[in-house]
C-alpha positions in Angstrom: 175.3 145.3 203.0 171.6 146.0 203.1 172.2 148.8 200.5 173.6 146.2 198.0 170.6 143.9 198.6 168.2 146.8 198.1 170.0 147.8 194.9 169.9 144.2 193.5 166.2 143.9 194.4 165.4 147.3 192.8 167.2 146.3 189.6 165.5 142.9 189.5 162.1 144.7 190.0 162.8 147.1 187.1 163.9 144.3 184.8 160.7 142.4 185.7 158.5 145.4 185.0 160.3 146.1 181.7 159.8 142.4 180.6 156.2 142.6 181.6 155.6 145.8 179.7 157.4 144.5 176.7 155.3 141.3 176.6 152.1 143.4 177.0 153.1 145.8 174.2 154.0 142.9 171.8 150.6 141.3 172.7 148.7 144.5 171.9 150.6 144.9 168.6 149.8 141.3 167.6 146.1 141.9 168.5 146.1 145.1 166.4 147.6 143.3 163.4 145.2 140.4 163.8 142.2 142.8 163.8 143.5 144.7 160.8 144.0 141.4 158.9 140.6 140.3 160.0 138.9 143.5 158.9 140.9 145.1 156.0 138.6 148.1 155.8 139.1 149.1 159.4 141.1 152.3 159.8 
């Protein structure tokens, strides 16, 4: 029984980390696009 609980918790933790990383990545991409739009000459 504890093995099942551990597996469920591990999967939930991985899903949470993936969601967090996805949000962070999207945020960074949006910031990069905003800066490029703000300064067109920036490389």
